KOLRO-996131 format. One record per residue: residue in three letters; x, y, z of N, C-alpha, C, CB in turn. Coordinates in pm, whole numbers, plus 50000, padded with zeros to 5 digits. Last residue first. Glycine has a CB too. Example, Ala and Ser with C-alpha at 12.3 -4.5 7.8 and 13.67 -1.06 7.14 Angstrom:
BEGIN
SER512854977550708513674989450714512905000350787514084994050572ALA513194943150780512304955050780513204967050780511314955350905
This chain:
BEGIN
VAL243231754577206242151754277160242111751977003241591765177204GLY245451755777387245391744677318244111743177233245561734377406ASP246211779977512245221771277587245101757777503243701779077602ARG247791792877326248211790477475247511779977533247991802277563GLN246171796177116247411787577098247951785177231248511794077006ASP243991811377214243751797877203244971790477174242791795377107LEU245571836377288245051827277391244801813377358243891832177439TRP246171842777018247241841977105246671833177233247761857077143GLN243561848576914244561837076844245691831776957245501844576699ILE242821869877071242241857077089243021845477012240801857877044HIS244711888776988244721886177126244011872277131243991897977213ARG244031890776734245491887676751245481880476902246531902676740ARG241411902776758241441889276666243061883376711241261893676464LEU242051926776891241341917276966241471901476904239821922276969GLY243431938776676244071936876812243401925076885243951950076900GLU241281941976493242481932776438243141930176574243621940476316ARG239451958376639239051945976603240331936376550237941948076496LEU240971982276695240581972176810240211960676757239471976276899PRO243941988776506242611989276520242051978476626242051987576385MET246732005076613246291989476594244891991276618247001977476703SER248022029376661247612026476542246632012676529248852025776464PRO249392053876892248852041076872248072037776748248082038476975THR251822075576804250662074676870250062060276814249732088176842ARG255212085276886254322075676813253102073976892255002061876788VAL255562117876986255642104877019254522096676928255452103577175GLY255592146776950256192138276848256462123676880257422143976810ALA254202162877121255692160777138256262150277060256022157877275ARG251812162577006252532175976979253882171477020251952189877066ARG250962137477074251032139776916251892153176899249382141776842LEU250332142677332251302131577275251582132877153250872118677284LYS248562160677324249822164777381250622154477347249832167377527THR246382147177219246712158277170248202161677209245732167777211LEU244732127577320246072124777283246832136177219246062113677196ASP242622123277560242952133477457244262129777437242762148877494TYR240642097477648241442104077663241972112077530242182096977727SER237932079977840238192085777696239272095677717236852093077623ARG236132065378041237782061178013238102066077875238122043478017GLN233742073078263234172073878141235802072078125233662086478091CYS233572046778514233622060178477233822059078347234562068378541LEU234392023778684232902027278670232892042478631232012024578815HIS237052016278693236192013578582234972018178575236052001978565GLY237832028678935238492033778822237902027778689239972030978835SER236302015479128235962028679104236532031578970236452038079214TYR236541988879220236341991379081235952005879051235321982079029GLN236531987079490237751985879410237751987179250238281973179443PRO233961992779603235052003679566236062000679478235752008179675ASN231381979779582232641974279515233661985479499232311967879371ALA229251992679699229501978279731230981974179691228421968879653GLU229322016279564229522015979702229752001279755228332022579768LEU229062008579299230332012679336230522014279492230602025279265TYR226291998479310227481988379299228781995779320227541980979153GLY224262017579343224702009679448226042000079435223572001879479GLU223352015979023222892021779168223552014279261221332020979201LEU223802000678786224692008278844224402014378987224932017578756PRO222591965978767222281980178789223471987678851221051981578878ILE223671948478497223701949778661223661963078689224981943778735GLU222371933178228222741946378298222871943278437221681957978279GLU223881908778021222671911678108223231923078209222081897078193ILE223991904477681224351912277795223391913177902224661924877757THR225401879477462224131884777526224401892177645223161873877561VAL227021877277153227101880677309225541884577335228301894877349PRO227421855576910227071867476955226851868377097226021871576891HIS230201838476807229021836176909228621849176957229401826777035GLY232381839976653231301835576596230181833176688231601824976527LEU234491853676742234451839976783233241832376719234391839376937ILE234231879376651235291872576618235131857876629236311877076690GLU231721886776807231701883276655233111876376614231441897576560GLY232771887377069231651875177024231631874776881230011877677074ILE234441907377047234841893977077233981883977045235121892577202GLN232331927277011233541923176902234121909876934234831933976901VAL231261928377231230401925377118231441922477002229331937977083PHE233161936977413232791921877430231971918877301231871918377575TYR233381962077321234401954977323234251940077335235101959677413GLU230811972977354231201969877222232531960477210231411983177151SER230601977477633229831968077565230351963177427228541973777551ASN232002000877665232781987977707232051975077659232931987277870PRO232112021277363231412016277486231742002677536230022016477464ILE235042034877259234062025577248233192023577373234662013677209VAL237752048777074236942049277180235652042977179236792060977207GLU240712039476891239272038376913238682040377049238892026076873PRO243422037176887242912047476814241242048076814243492045876675GLY244282037077237244582031377095243562041777011244162012577076GLY246052061177476244832048777439244932045877297243122053477468ILE247612080377714247802071277578246462061677578249392060777581CYS248502110277867247552102377836247972091777724246472110477801PHE251702118077981250802117677877249682107877888251502115377762ILE253802141978128252882130678151251942131078062252272130078276GLU257422151278129255812152678091255082140878100255542157277947ARG260192151078099259352157578239257902161278214260062172378295VAL260262149577760260932149777884260172157377988262252155377867ALA259202152577510258602142777609259332144077750258762127477552ASP260782169077373259482173577407258642165177522258732173677278PRO262682151477264263062162277372261862165777441263722175677313LYS263042117577237261932130977201262202141377315260052126177207ASP263972094777278264762104477222263842116077178265562098677109LEU261882078077411263102081377479263822091477406263952069777499CYS259512073377291259712087477373260822090077401259112089077492ASP259742048977171259572060477095260082073377159258192061577065LEU259212031677373260612032577322260822044677217260972018677252LEU256712039177430257282038077525258912039677498256802026577578ALA255502031377183255502044577252256392046977349254372047077307LEU255772003177170256512010977085256332025177145256042009476935SER254221994277391255581991777403256352001877291255841975477379MET251632002077297252062006777443253662005977429251391995877579ASP251211986577078251482000577053251812008377178250322006676985ASP251521961977159252551965477080252551980277092252431960176941VAL248841961577320250111960977391251281966177298250381946177439TYR246621985077241247011972077200248551970577266246931970777027ILE244182000077447245492001577375245991988277339246562008877459PRO240952013677478241782003277505243032006177406241021989177485HIS238982031177627240012035877542241182025277532240512049477596ILE235472031277699236912027677736237642031277611237152011577778LEU232392045177853233382043477756234812040177796233392054677684PHE229672026577981230742036877997231752033577910231282038178134ARG227692007677928227622020877870228862028477889226502028277926GLY227271981278031228531983877964228521996077862228931971377892ALA225051978678161225051972978049226211976677964223901975377993ASP225591985678439225081997678360224911992378200226252011278374VAL228001960778437227541970878510226981982578419228621975178599LEU227371929278287228101942978273227231952878350228281947978110ARG227671897178235227101905778300227991919978334226671898578410LEU226751876277960227771884278006227161894978113228481890977881PRO225651844877911225441859277900226531865377968224121863977956LYS227091817677708226551823377834226641837477841227201818077948ASP227941806077504226711811977477226091814777607225871803477391ALA230251791677520229161784277559227941791177551229331779577682ARG231871811377421231651801477315230791792077360232821795077268ILE231981826477652231211832577528231131820677440231981845877450HIS233541809177804232221815277860231611818977726232411829077972ALA235851807677656235191794677688233691800277721235971785977824LEU236771833877698236491829877565235751815977574237831829177480LEU237171834877991236091843677917235811837577789236551858677893GLY238801821878174237911815878091236791823178017237391806978161LYS240031845978311240891833178226239851827678138241571819378331GLN239641879178251238841864378297239421855078231237261862478265ARG239721906878284241001896478283240591883178330242251901178381SER236671909378402237781919178381239121908478390237751932778509HIS233861906078449234551899678333235971907878308233531900078195GLU233191921378683232611909378658233271900378557231361911678622PRO234231952978555233981945878656232991932778619233461955278756TYR236271952278244235191959578338234831948378448233681964878245CYS237571930278012237781947278069236341948878132238111961577925GLY239331907377878238291911177931238491923878026237781900077991ILE242221882977865241311892177801240081894577889240891886877665GLU245371883577996243921876578008243221887377911243161875378188PHE248401889477804247321893777885246061885177910246911905377831GLY249931880677593250581881877732249451884577845251701894377733PRO248511898977338249191887077368250041889677509250141882977241GLY246001924577452246861918577345247711906477421247891930777274PHE245731955577614245071941777577246241936677468243291943377501ILE244971978577885246201974477783245641958077731248051973877884HIS242982004677956243111991477928244361985777830241851988377873GLY245072031777965243872026678034243902011678024242532032477972PRO248282046078047247532041077981246262034778056248262033577912ARG250072074778115249062068678163248082060078076248472077778222PHE253412078078128252462074278044251192069678137253042063277948ILE256172099878184255142092978242254142090578138254602099878358THR259862104678180258312108078104257522096478169258242106877904TRP262632121378296261432111778300260502113678221260822111078412ARG265582127278355264952131578259263662121378243265912132878144LEU266872136478654266352125978592265442130878490265742117078683ASN267682155178830268422155978704267632145078603270132152278730GLY264622159078994266032162678996266602161878855266812153479093GLY262272150979104262862145378958264152146578959262402152578828LYS260332159579266261802158079310262432147979236261962154779458ALA257782164379193258482174679287259882173479299257982173879423LEU257022146878982257072162078974257622169679062255972167078969PHE257862122679126258532125678996258302141978983257812116478861ILE256032123879331257362122579340258232127279247257602111579351GLU253532123079180253792134279240255342134879279252872135579352GLU253552095579075253642107478992254172121079054252312109678942MET253222082679309254432079179247254422091279160254512064479175MET250562090679384251602094579460253112093879393251502086379577ARG249372076979164249132090779159250312098679260247522093279208LYS249612050279251250052056179133250272071679123249142052379039HIS247962052279468249282050179493250132055079364249482035179528HIS245522056679341246122069879452247622066579458245382069679638GLY245002033179194245042046879146245842057479217243772051379141TYR244872015279422245892013979325246042025379253245692003679239GLY243812032779732243852022579622245082022179521242632024679541GLY243452056379857244382045579946244372032179850243602041580121ASP241992073579766241322065179844242112055079896240302060379782ASP242192094579569242682096879706242312085379807242102110279758MET242522103579231242232094379353242812096279471242522082079329TYR242462139579183242862125879168242602116879262244062124979150CYS241132168779017241062158479153241672144979088239232155379222PRO241362183278795241312188978923241302181779049240332195878926ALA243992175478553242662170678635242512179778743242732155278698ASP245712171878248245382180778363244052174878410245262197078324GLU245472156578008246402152878142246272159178262247762154878122THR241962153377968243332156877922244302152478034243472172877890GLN239282129877836239992136877961241602141877918240062124578101PRO236922141077629237912132477677238762140177758238632125777574VAL235372142277912235322135177805235732143377696234112129577788THR236662143978281235992150378158236082139478033236822165478117LYS235982134378620236552131678492235982139278372236432117878467HIS235232133278886235792144778837236272144778694236802148078919PHE234762107578983233772116578981234152128878939233222117579094THR237192093278994236052085978910235102097478891235292072278989HIS240252108878942239322108579034237812104078960239362122979104TYR243032091978768241802102078779240832100378863241132103178671VAL244562070578784245042080378871243912091678890246402086278813SER243892052078585243202050278724243472059178817243472038478786ASP245482050978396244452061478400243902062278514243472060378310THR249012050178513247892044078478246732055478471247622032478576SER252632046578434251222048278526250012042478508250782060478528VAL255722037578357254482032478333253312035178459254742017378307VAL258232058178247257582051578342256092048178322257762058678451ALA261512063478148260212061778097259292055478195260242053977975LEU264632081578176263472070878240262012075178179263372072078429ARG267842090078180266632090278092265782077778124267032090577934ASP270302088378302269562100578321268412103178251270282110278300THR271632061078485270962066778345270412080578403269562055678269TYR272602055978724273072046778609272682050278476272592033478626CYS271382069978915272932069378913273652062078803273392063179035SER268842067678877269462079378824271032080678834268872090578891VAL268342046879019268532045578894269082056078825267522042378844VAL268382058179307269152045579258269232048579108268342030279293ASP266792079679346267932078979397268792068679369267782079779507ILE264542075679134265382091179162266642087479242264382103879266ASP263662052479181264092053679074265032065479069263102053778992GLN263182054479461264342043679432264522047479298263992026679451ARG260822070879437262232075979503263362066679469262162076579669ALA259082051279333259572066179247260722070379316258422080279250HIS258732033679512259432031379394259812041779303258792023279328VAL257402051379690258672044579752259312040679627258412031379857ALA254872056579575255992067079592257302062279631255642076779691ASN254242029779330254022038179445255362048379481253692027979571MET255032014079116253602013179175253322024679260253372000279261CYS256652007778845256792017278952255262020479010257572030778895VAL257001987078626256431982178776256841994078877257211965978834CYS258441994478419257121991178398256501987678535257021979978298ASP260702018778343260172013078456258852008578426260192021878566ILE263392019878129262002021178131261412012478250261442017077994ALA266302039778057265642028778157264062031278132266112031378338ALA269082046477844267802049277926267272038377991266722054377848ASP271852042077829271302053077767269932057177803271352050877637TRP273602031478135272472028478039272272042177969271052022778115ARG276402021578236275812034478238274862032778124276832046878223MET277201991278427276691999478320276182015278338275601991878272GLY277621971078606278781978778558278341988178441279941968878509ALA276041955778745275961955078598277201961278537274681962178545SER276111959879016276761945178952276801947678787275611929378992GLU274351981079041275781982979053276411970578990276231985079205MET271721968279049272311978578962273751980078951271861990579000ALA272031951279272271831945379127272461954179003270211943879101ALA272371968079466273451960779448273341953579313273631951979559ARG269891979379457270761988279448272021980079409270831996379572PHE268161956479532267921965079411269201972279372266781975679437GLN269251951479788269411940879684269181948179549268351928179705GLU268531974979939269831969079924269921962279794270131959480035GLN265601972679916266131984079876267781979679844265861995779993ASP263291952579836264551950879897265411963379840265201935879863GLU261531954479619261071958479769262161958779884259961947979819ARG262681946679412262741959479417262151964779573261941964679289ASP264621918479402263461920879441263191935479485263221911979535ALA266761910079112266521916679258264951919979285267411931779269LYS268991903078877267961898678972267831906379094268181885579009LEU269361908478531269791911478670268461907678763270271928478685ALA270041894378222269151894478340269821900178459268661880778373THR270331905977889271301903378026270221904978149272741916578044VAL269371888377609269121897977709270091893277831267501898477747GLY269821866777428270351882377409270191891677512269691889277299GLN266781850877454268071852977435268781863877394268351846077372PRO264411863877695264921859977566266201859677546264501866977476VAL264321849978021264341861577949264791855577808265321873078016PRO261941831878250263101833978170263101847378078263231821678084ARG260831844378563260511836278433261911840478358258891841478342ARG261721853378817261001843178830260781836478690259821847178897GLY263441874478877264001863478823263201851278794264951860278898ARG262591898178970262801889279054263311875079005261691888679117SER264441921378730263201914478792263511904878893262381907378690LEU265591939278479265761937578629264491934578685266341949978700THR267401933778179266261935178251266481933378404265301925678199TRP268921950977899269191943978031267621944478117270581953278122VAL269821950377556268821949977653269251943577779267681943477600ARG270551970577276271281960177384270401962177494272961963477431HIS268311971976988268831976977128269591966377199267641981477224GLY267121964076759268711965076769269131968976900269341975476670GLN264341963076757264921976976711266391976576724264351989476799ALA264141937276875263851939876725264231951776676262531939076690LEU264441944977161265541938177069265411939276915265561923177098ALA262271959677190263701967577214264531959377127264341968077380HIS260301941677158260251953277044261691957977053259061966877075GLN260831926477351260981918577237260991928577123259871907677224VAL260491943277604261961936377571261791930377418262381922177693LEU257741946077573258801956377532260021950577507259041966777632ASN256821921677631256571925877487257311936277472255191929177448GLY257491923277912258081911377816257811913977665257361896477853SER256261942877991257691945277999258131933077923258311946778152LEU253341935078009253721945377907255221945177902253151960077941GLN253891909378154252961909378052253311922677962251451909178113GLY257341906778260255911907278296255031907378149255621921478394SER260331908278266259521896478220257891895178258260241884378279GLY261321932578350261301929278221260901915778169262421931778183GLY261311951878558260321943678519260291936678426259481947978507ILE262931976778358262471972178495261301965278519262361981978573ILE265281976378141263821975278145263691969378276263141966678025LEU267621994977981267301988478102265831988378115267951995078218LEU269641996777703268511998877756268281989177882267551997777651ASP271722013677477271842003077586270662006877680273362003177665MET271162014377136270752019577265271252009477361269212021777277
């Protein structure tokens, strides 16, 4: 398959490129070109915020791709760009959205793809939902698929999930020093983490699935756990049992509205994904965290 990956040098997209190459696809990436791409990848350089530069980079490839995957479609403007520009060079597109589109106070457990309310606060989740709505209303002939992952973890990412310790660069050193972790409501909210390889493989797998076309899917790993358990398992892997200090929930969201997508239950129903025949995530949380920690230690010379 001739495959274009938009944003192909980032945390998720870099992993996606590696899996695409391993499956034998011919890969092009389109990014700002600030990071090197693997051997065998054709790199297109453009800032997608520059509409003409983005269009010119696509045209310069002289390609009609079998499919594209957009890992950095962040808002309605980017969605229109995919519909207006990317659709000229492929008719199949997978897009990464987020579970943060769901309104914090109107979620169910587990949450399905349908919801009565979505975020409308002008933040990250709200802009992602506006992106989704453009595809739903104006997708035209583009055969799109949208995924809503929650917490993606694994090599390429910093570790940590939840306010106070989210994507914390020094988290492993913090735990190894036996310092306590501060978690809102003692980490009682549920999370549905997904290992980065599982996310990449699902994106690739959906491209030839007819039942995935013009559909939105929740996606998470094989385990749903309280957020505190995520940190407990990290401590056990490191051999340093964690101590959790509770931050009272009352008043926290009002003081920190940027964390609204985290201060809620984040558990998702994958029934629709399975019925479409898309590969479902399989990496056990414990093994995924072990691999994540190993990668971070190698990166940091520990």
